[in-house]
C-alpha positions as CSV (number, residue, x, y, z in Angstrom):
1,M,-139.0,51.9,-76.9
2,Q,-142.3,53.6,-76.7
3,A,-143.3,55.7,-73.7
4,I,-146.3,54.4,-71.8
5,A,-148.6,57.3,-71.4
6,T,-150.0,58.0,-67.9
7,P,-152.2,61.0,-67.3
8,P,-150.6,63.5,-65.0
9,D,-152.4,63.8,-61.7
10,P,-151.5,67.1,-60.1
11,V,-154.4,66.8,-57.6
12,A,-153.1,63.5,-56.3
13,R,-149.5,64.8,-56.2
14,D,-150.6,67.9,-54.2
15,E,-152.9,65.7,-52.0
16,I,-150.0,63.4,-51.3
17,A,-147.6,66.2,-50.5
18,A,-150.2,67.8,-48.2
19,L,-150.8,64.5,-46.4
20,I,-147.1,64.1,-45.8
21,E,-146.7,67.7,-44.6
22,R,-149.6,67.1,-42.1
23,G,-148.0,64.0,-40.9
24,E,-150.8,61.7,-42.2
25,H,-148.3,59.2,-43.5
26,R,-150.6,56.2,-43.7
27,D,-153.1,58.1,-45.9
28,A,-150.2,59.5,-48.0
29,L,-148.8,55.9,-48.4
30,A,-152.3,54.7,-49.5
31,S,-152.5,57.5,-52.0
32,C,-149.0,56.8,-53.3
33,A,-150.0,53.2,-53.9
34,R,-153.2,54.1,-55.7
35,T,-151.7,56.9,-57.8
36,H,-148.2,55.5,-58.6
37,G,-148.4,51.8,-57.9
38,A,-148.8,50.9,-61.6
39,I,-145.8,53.0,-62.7
40,L,-143.7,51.5,-59.9
41,G,-144.8,48.0,-60.9
42,R,-143.8,48.6,-64.6
43,T,-140.5,50.3,-63.6
44,C,-139.6,47.4,-61.2
45,I,-140.5,44.7,-63.7
46,A,-138.5,46.5,-66.4
47,L,-135.4,46.7,-64.1
48,L,-135.8,43.2,-62.6
49,G,-137.4,41.1,-65.3
50,S,-139.6,39.1,-63.0
51,Q,-143.1,39.8,-61.9
52,A,-142.6,38.2,-58.5
53,D,-139.4,40.3,-57.8
54,A,-141.2,43.4,-59.1
55,D,-144.1,42.9,-56.8
56,E,-141.7,42.5,-53.9
57,A,-139.8,45.6,-55.0
58,V,-142.9,47.7,-55.2
59,Q,-143.9,46.7,-51.6
60,E,-140.3,47.5,-50.4
61,T,-140.4,50.8,-52.2
62,L,-143.6,51.8,-50.6
63,L,-142.4,50.7,-47.2
64,R,-139.2,52.7,-47.6
65,A,-141.2,55.7,-48.8
66,H,-143.4,55.5,-45.7
67,R,-140.3,55.4,-43.5
68,A,-138.8,58.4,-45.3
69,M,-141.9,60.5,-45.2
70,P,-140.9,62.4,-42.0
71,T,-137.8,63.6,-43.9
72,Y,-139.4,64.2,-47.3
73,R,-138.3,67.6,-48.6
74,G,-140.8,68.1,-51.4
75,E,-138.2,68.6,-54.1
76,G,-139.4,67.3,-57.5
77,T,-142.5,65.2,-58.0
78,I,-143.8,62.5,-55.8
79,K,-143.5,60.1,-58.8
80,A,-139.8,60.9,-59.3
81,W,-139.2,60.5,-55.5
82,L,-140.9,57.1,-55.5
83,C,-139.1,56.0,-58.7
84,G,-135.8,57.0,-57.2
85,I,-136.5,54.8,-54.2
86,A,-137.6,52.0,-56.5
87,R,-134.4,52.3,-58.4
88,H,-132.3,51.7,-55.3
89,V,-134.5,48.8,-54.2
90,C,-134.2,47.1,-57.6
91,A,-130.4,47.7,-57.7
92,R,-130.1,45.9,-54.3
93,M,-132.3,43.1,-55.4
94,L,-130.3,42.6,-58.6
95,E,-127.1,42.3,-56.5
96,T,-128.5,39.7,-54.2
97,R,-130.9,37.7,-56.4
98,R,-129.4,37.5,-59.8
99,K,-129.1,33.7,-60.0
100,G,-132.6,32.9,-58.8
101,R,-134.1,35.5,-61.1
102,E,-132.3,34.0,-64.1
103,A,-133.7,30.6,-63.4
104,R,-137.3,32.0,-63.1
105,E,-136.9,33.9,-66.4
106,L,-136.0,30.7,-68.2
107,L,-139.1,29.1,-66.9
108,E,-141.2,32.0,-68.1
109,L,-140.1,31.2,-71.7
110,V,-141.4,27.7,-71.7
111,P,-144.7,27.6,-73.4
112,T,-147.6,26.0,-71.6
113,D,-150.6,24.2,-73.2
114,E,-152.7,27.4,-72.6
115,A,-150.1,29.8,-74.1
116,S,-150.9,30.9,-77.6
117,A,-148.3,31.5,-80.2
118,D,-148.8,35.3,-79.9
119,S,-148.2,35.3,-76.2
120,F,-145.2,33.1,-76.6
121,A,-143.8,35.5,-79.3
122,L,-144.5,38.4,-77.0
123,R,-142.6,36.7,-74.1
124,Q,-139.7,36.0,-76.5
125,R,-139.6,39.6,-77.6
126,S,-139.8,40.8,-74.0
127,R,-136.9,38.4,-73.2
128,M,-134.8,39.9,-76.1
129,V,-135.5,43.4,-74.7
130,R,-134.6,42.4,-71.2
131,D,-131.4,40.7,-72.4
132,A,-130.5,43.8,-74.4
133,L,-131.1,46.0,-71.3
134,E,-128.9,43.6,-69.3
135,R,-126.1,44.4,-71.6
136,L,-126.3,48.1,-70.8
137,K,-124.6,49.7,-67.9
138,P,-126.9,49.9,-64.9
139,T,-127.0,53.7,-65.2
140,E,-128.0,53.5,-68.8
141,R,-130.7,50.8,-68.1
142,E,-132.1,52.9,-65.3
143,A,-132.3,56.0,-67.5
144,L,-134.2,54.1,-70.2
145,V,-136.6,52.5,-67.8
146,L,-137.3,55.7,-66.0
147,R,-137.9,57.5,-69.2
148,Y,-139.9,55.0,-71.3
149,V,-141.4,52.7,-68.7
150,A,-142.0,55.1,-65.7
151,D,-142.6,58.0,-68.2
152,L,-140.6,60.4,-66.2
153,S,-139.5,63.7,-67.8
154,H,-135.7,64.4,-67.9
155,R,-136.2,66.7,-65.0
156,E,-137.8,63.9,-63.0
157,I,-135.1,61.5,-64.0
158,A,-132.5,64.0,-62.7
159,A,-134.3,64.2,-59.4
160,A,-134.7,60.4,-59.1
161,C,-131.0,59.8,-59.9
162,N,-129.5,62.8,-58.1
163,L,-128.3,64.3,-61.4
164,D,-128.7,67.6,-63.2
165,E,-131.2,67.7,-66.0
166,A,-128.6,68.0,-68.8
167,T,-126.8,64.9,-67.5
168,A,-130.1,63.0,-67.3
169,R,-130.9,64.0,-70.9
170,K,-127.5,62.9,-72.2
171,R,-127.6,59.6,-70.3
172,T,-131.0,58.8,-71.7
173,S,-129.9,59.7,-75.3
174,R,-126.7,57.7,-75.0
175,A,-128.5,54.7,-73.5
176,L,-131.0,54.7,-76.3
177,A,-128.2,54.8,-78.9
178,R,-126.4,52.0,-77.1
179,L,-129.6,49.9,-76.8
180,R,-130.0,50.1,-80.6
181,T,-126.5,48.6,-81.0
182,V,-127.0,45.7,-78.6
183,M,-130.6,44.8,-79.7
184,P,-130.6,41.9,-82.1
185,E,-131.9,42.5,-85.6
186,E,-135.5,41.4,-86.1
187,K,-136.1,38.8,-88.7
């Protein structure tokens, strides 16, 4: 897996933290959505496998973040805090929506008249990666998604998962090694 590069935005992070501290939670929420919405979307789709579920999970993540702002302690980065919330939202959605999600994923693989061979192949490859991720333990899957999709550092993964940094680093390394064993060989 390749990390998706996102430019660090310390100004936005500091701005969001300052807004939260001042009690300007609506403005903080808007800034969170602008600054971290894309990362949350990629993280949620990687964990859930469905764009519709990911969109819903991002909205729920932002709502939960808004409700939690009065108790925000400022430990770690805003991005790690939001990814931690997203991780919990996605876990709950996976528990309650697995059957419906599987049916939608099968429909995504059916080519349409407008779909080109390249986009179909990309969807098939995405499905293989999602299937391989499904074969991992939830903690392993989360570690890989947070590292390579959300582009969190090991320190941020530790904060998002309530772990120490060494454990986050080991979990990511082991998950990557396990993913290599469950991924089908390319032809």
